[in-house]
Every structure is written in C-alpha cells, then in structure tokens.
C-alpha positions as CSV (number, residue, x, y, z in Angstrom):
1,X,0.0,0.0,0.0
2,X,2.8,2.4,1.0
3,X,4.7,1.6,-2.3
4,X,1.5,2.2,-4.3
5,X,0.9,5.6,-2.6
6,X,4.5,6.6,-3.1
7,X,4.2,5.8,-6.8
8,X,1.0,7.9,-7.1
9,X,2.7,10.8,-5.3
10,X,5.7,10.6,-7.6
11,X,3.5,10.5,-10.7
12,X,1.5,13.4,-9.4
13,X,4.5,15.6,-8.7
14,X,6.0,14.5,-12.1
15,X,2.9,15.7,-13.9
16,X,2.8,19.0,-11.9
17,X,6.5,19.6,-12.6
18,X,6.0,18.9,-16.3
19,X,3.0,21.3,-16.5
20,X,4.9,24.0,-14.6
21,X,7.9,23.6,-17.0
22,X,5.6,23.7,-20.1
23,X,3.9,26.8,-18.8
24,X,7.2,28.6,-18.1
25,X,8.6,27.5,-21.5
26,X,5.5,28.6,-23.4
27,X,5.4,31.9,-21.6
28,X,9.1,32.5,-22.6
29,X,8.3,31.4,-26.1
30,X,5.3,33.7,-26.6
31,X,7.0,36.6,-24.8
32,X,9.8,36.2,-27.3
33,X,7.4,36.2,-30.2
34,X,5.6,39.2,-28.7
35,X,8.8,41.1,-28.4
36,X,9.7,40.2,-32.0
37,X,6.4,41.6,-33.2
38,X,6.6,44.7,-31.0
39,X,10.3,45.6,-31.4
40,X,12.3,46.4,-34.5
41,X,16.1,47.0,-34.7
42,X,17.9,48.8,-37.5
43,X,21.6,49.1,-38.0
44,X,22.6,52.6,-39.0
45,X,25.4,53.0,-41.6
46,X,28.5,54.8,-40.2
47,X,29.6,58.3,-41.2
48,X,32.6,57.9,-43.6
49,X,35.7,59.9,-42.9
50,X,36.4,63.1,-44.8
51,X,39.4,63.7,-47.1
52,X,40.9,67.2,-47.1
53,X,43.7,68.8,-49.1
54,X,46.8,70.4,-47.5
55,X,44.9,73.6,-46.6
56,X,41.8,71.9,-45.2
57,X,39.5,72.1,-48.2
58,X,37.2,69.2,-48.4
59,X,37.8,67.0,-51.4
60,X,35.6,64.0,-50.3
61,X,32.7,64.8,-48.0
62,X,29.3,63.4,-46.9
63,X,25.9,64.8,-47.6
64,X,22.5,63.9,-46.2
65,X,20.1,61.9,-48.3
66,X,16.7,60.2,-47.8
67,X,16.3,56.5,-48.6
68,X,13.4,54.0,-48.6
69,X,14.2,50.5,-47.3
70,X,12.1,47.3,-47.5
71,X,12.1,43.8,-46.0
72,X,10.1,41.6,-48.3
73,X,9.0,39.0,-45.6
74,X,7.3,41.9,-43.7
75,X,5.2,43.0,-46.8
76,X,1.8,41.3,-46.8
77,X,1.1,42.0,-50.5
78,X,3.8,43.2,-52.9
79,X,1.4,44.3,-55.7
80,X,-0.6,46.4,-53.2
81,X,2.6,47.9,-51.8
82,X,3.8,48.8,-55.3
83,X,0.5,50.5,-56.1
84,X,0.5,52.6,-52.9
85,X,4.2,53.6,-53.5
86,X,3.3,54.8,-57.0
87,X,0.9,57.2,-55.3
88,X,3.3,58.4,-52.7
89,X,6.7,58.7,-54.4
90,X,8.3,58.6,-57.9
91,X,8.0,54.8,-58.4
92,X,7.4,53.7,-62.1
93,X,7.3,50.4,-63.9
94,X,11.1,50.5,-64.6
95,X,11.8,50.9,-60.9
96,X,9.3,48.1,-60.1
97,X,11.1,45.8,-62.6
98,X,14.5,46.5,-61.1
99,X,13.2,45.9,-57.6
100,X,11.6,42.6,-58.5
101,X,15.0,41.5,-60.0
102,X,16.7,42.4,-56.7
103,X,14.2,40.4,-54.7
104,X,15.0,37.3,-56.6
105,X,18.7,37.5,-55.5
106,X,18.0,38.4,-51.8
107,X,16.8,36.5,-48.8
108,X,13.3,37.4,-47.6
109,X,14.7,38.8,-44.3
110,X,17.3,41.0,-46.0
111,X,16.8,44.7,-46.3
112,X,16.6,46.1,-49.9
113,X,16.9,49.8,-50.8
114,X,13.9,50.8,-53.0
115,X,15.1,54.4,-53.4
116,X,18.2,56.4,-52.3
117,X,17.1,59.8,-53.6
118,X,13.8,60.6,-52.0
119,X,12.8,64.2,-51.9
120,X,12.0,65.8,-48.5
121,X,8.3,65.9,-49.6
122,X,8.3,62.1,-50.5
123,X,10.1,61.3,-47.2
124,X,7.6,63.2,-45.1
125,X,4.6,61.7,-47.0
126,X,5.9,58.1,-46.4
127,X,6.3,58.8,-42.7
128,X,2.8,60.1,-42.6
129,X,1.2,57.1,-44.3
130,X,3.6,54.5,-42.9
131,X,0.7,52.6,-41.3
132,X,-0.7,51.9,-44.8
133,X,2.5,50.5,-46.3
134,X,3.9,47.7,-44.1
135,X,7.4,46.3,-44.6
136,X,9.0,49.6,-45.6
137,X,11.1,52.1,-43.7
138,X,12.1,55.7,-44.6
139,X,15.7,56.3,-43.6
140,X,18.0,59.3,-43.2
141,X,21.4,58.3,-44.7
142,X,24.6,59.8,-46.1
143,X,26.1,59.8,-49.6
144,X,29.6,60.6,-50.7
145,X,30.1,64.1,-52.3
146,X,33.3,65.0,-54.2
147,X,34.8,68.3,-55.3
148,X,32.9,69.2,-58.5
149,X,35.9,70.1,-60.7
150,X,37.1,66.5,-60.6
151,X,40.8,67.4,-60.6
152,X,41.7,64.8,-58.0
153,X,39.4,62.0,-59.1
154,X,42.2,59.7,-60.1
155,X,43.9,60.1,-56.7
156,X,40.8,60.1,-54.5
157,X,39.0,57.3,-56.3
158,X,35.3,56.6,-55.4
159,X,33.0,54.5,-53.3
160,X,30.1,52.2,-54.2
161,X,27.8,49.6,-52.8
162,X,29.3,46.6,-51.1
163,X,29.3,43.7,-53.6
164,X,29.3,40.0,-53.1
165,X,32.9,39.9,-54.1
166,X,33.8,42.6,-51.5
167,X,32.1,40.5,-48.8
168,X,34.1,37.4,-49.9
169,X,37.4,39.3,-49.9
170,X,37.2,41.5,-46.8
171,X,36.3,40.3,-43.3
172,X,35.7,43.8,-42.1
173,X,32.9,44.3,-44.5
174,X,31.3,41.0,-43.5
175,X,31.3,42.1,-39.9
176,X,29.8,45.6,-40.4
177,X,27.8,45.2,-43.5
178,X,24.5,47.1,-43.3
179,X,22.0,48.4,-45.9
180,X,23.4,51.4,-47.7
181,X,27.0,50.9,-46.6
182,X,29.6,52.1,-49.2
183,X,33.1,50.9,-49.6
184,X,36.1,52.3,-51.4
185,X,36.7,50.9,-54.9
186,X,39.7,52.8,-56.1
187,X,42.3,55.4,-55.1
188,X,42.6,56.7,-51.5
189,X,39.0,55.7,-50.9
190,X,40.1,52.0,-51.3
191,X,43.6,52.3,-49.7
192,X,42.2,54.0,-46.5
193,X,38.9,52.2,-46.4
194,X,39.5,50.2,-43.2
195,X,40.1,53.4,-41.1
196,X,37.6,55.7,-43.0
197,X,34.6,53.4,-43.1
198,X,33.7,53.7,-39.4
199,X,31.4,51.4,-37.3
200,X,27.6,51.2,-37.7
201,X,25.1,52.4,-35.0
202,X,21.9,50.7,-33.8
203,X,18.3,51.9,-33.3
204,X,15.6,49.9,-31.5
205,X,12.0,51.0,-31.8
206,X,8.7,49.9,-30.3
207,X,6.3,49.6,-33.3
208,X,2.5,49.1,-33.5
209,X,0.7,46.3,-35.4
210,X,1.3,48.2,-38.7
211,X,5.0,48.5,-38.2
212,X,4.9,52.2,-37.5
213,X,7.5,53.4,-35.0
214,X,5.9,54.5,-31.7
215,X,8.9,55.1,-29.4
216,X,12.7,54.8,-29.6
217,X,13.8,52.3,-26.9
218,X,17.5,52.3,-27.6
219,X,20.1,54.2,-29.7
220,X,23.7,53.2,-30.0
221,X,25.8,55.9,-31.7
222,X,27.9,54.6,-34.5
223,X,31.6,55.6,-34.8
224,X,32.5,57.9,-37.6
225,X,35.5,57.0,-39.8
226,X,38.8,58.8,-39.4
227,X,39.4,62.0,-41.4
228,X,42.5,62.4,-43.6
229,X,44.5,65.4,-44.8
230,X,46.6,64.8,-47.8
231,X,49.7,66.8,-48.8
232,X,48.2,68.2,-52.0
233,X,47.1,71.8,-52.6
234,X,43.8,71.5,-54.5
235,X,44.3,74.8,-56.3
236,X,47.7,73.7,-57.7
237,X,46.2,70.3,-58.6
238,X,43.8,72.0,-60.9
239,X,46.6,73.1,-63.2
240,X,48.6,69.9,-63.0
C-alpha cells in the first residue's frame, strides 16, 4: 500500500513539474514572439571619414540623403505595396522591374533599398502614411560628395555599394555590412577604407501592429570613420 501511494505521489509531482515547465517555457516562447512583433532593430550606416587637401579644403565629404528600405518578408502584399508607393513617391514600372529583379537575389529577411534619392516631400509623406505600407522604412542616410571640378578624381577614387565579391574578400565588410553601406573601390577611398569606413550604430524602436514606430527604446551611436588630410594643394592640382 505504501509503495502504491509513493508511486502515485511521484507520478502526481512529475505531472505537476511537467505542467509547470511547459507553462514557463511557453510563456518565454510567446513573450519572445511578442517582443519580436513589437520591437524592431535597425543598423545605421556609419559616417565615412572626410578627405581634405593640405589647406583643409574638403575633397571628399558626406551629404544627407533620404532612402526607402524594404524587408520583403514583412510585406503582406507586394502588388498592393507597389500600387501605394506609386501614389506616394516617384515609383514607375522600370523601378518596379529593377526591384523585382533584386528580390530574386536576396533572402526574404534581407533589407533592400527601394530608393536612395527621395525628396523631403516624399520622405515626409511616407512617414505620414507608414501605417498603410507595411514592410518599408524611410531612412535618413549619407552619400559621398566630391569636389565638382574632378581634378583629384584619379587620386581620391570613389565609393560604391558593397558587392558579393567585396564581402568574400574583406572580413571587415562581412562584420559591419548594413543596408546602404559604401566601400572604397579605387584610389585613396580604397587604400584608406579600413580606417575611414567607421562602425555602424543601432536603433531599436517599439512599433505598432502596422510596423509604425511609436517610441525609440535604444540608440547606440555609430563611430565615424577617421578623417585624412593629404599633402596636396587642390588649387595647384587644378593646373597639374
């Protein structure tokens, strides 16, 4: 009798323990899912270092631009999104075709840049109607700006989007790659890339059911790249 009772007690406590474990595990699981749906994190491209001539004139600088990013797995209906975008920004059939081509080469969770030259009016309009266009995000970014006369182009070089080949060849780019990141392709932009590229920042937002940002929960400032002053007088270089 004692043995039977002991077995019953052991089974009872085993069931209770299992139920308690499942409840805790499920709570953690659904809390995690809830946080995933409620929170969004975005990496912010770093500010690239500036190149100046001997007298401090900026030869390679940064300028503010407005971009539109998209994560395809967060878009409920692509056709509907394209239609709405055509009403809000300059988004024609050619841009649509290019975007569809990009989508075939990217993973559903990867960020794609739809446009990197939004006007302030378009940027404002997108933020206003963000609850109607899920899966996209208007972003303030930076673009490279060079001295207009082009006298130092061969020396300075240029930057461009990070390619698959760049990622294969450079461990640094694999570590810090974010949407919109540019890397040096030729000249000093390439030679000094490792120190001029900087480190990306991070933004975490609380969002509503439509993906619209409600409140910033965390902001980690990125680290700007190092500036360089070269031993060339830009005025003299014009006549070289």
